[in-house]
C-alpha positions, 0 to 999 in steps of 0.5 A, a space after each residue: 048837711 052843715 053849711 059854711 055859715 053853720 060851721 063858722 058860727 059853731 067855731 066862733 061860739 066855741 071861742 066867743 059869746 054867742 051874741 058876739 059870734 053872731 055879730 062877727 059872722 054878720 059883719 063877715 057876711 057883709 064884707 063878702 057880699 059884693 055891692 051893686 056899685 062894684 058889680 056895675 063897674 065890673 060890667 062897665 069894664 068888661 064891656 070895654 074889654 070885650 069891645 076894643 073898638 069902643 076903647 080905641 074910640 075913647 082913646 081918640 077922644 081922650 087924646 083930643 082932650 090932651 091936644 086941647 091942653 086938658 087932662 083926660 081925667 080932669 073934671 071937665 073931660 070926665 063930665 063929658 065922657 059921663 054925658 056921652 056914655 050916660 054914666 055917673 061921673 064916678 063910673 066915667 072916671 073909672 072907665 077913663 082910667 081903665 081905658 087909659 091903662 089898658 089901651 092908651 097909656 100915652 094919654 095924660 
């Protein structure tokens, strides 16, 4: 049985030198693989999508930041969300942006 990888390697070798073909195939394989950080963010976003009550609670907290004159995506707000949700600052920023976009577009 011929795999997709074998087929691609065969086709690339027809057009390129074998070593260059192998290098290109390796690079393409690396691009197709999903990094663990992306998978973690996907799981985080999916958890909010599956639990709208959590998202609405975050919206309330983000609105309270706005009421205090603090932008919901400011470093201080993101740091507080990160601590509260036990997330990295980058994941907290992604979560905050996602929640605002889907559940509370009035938040700034």
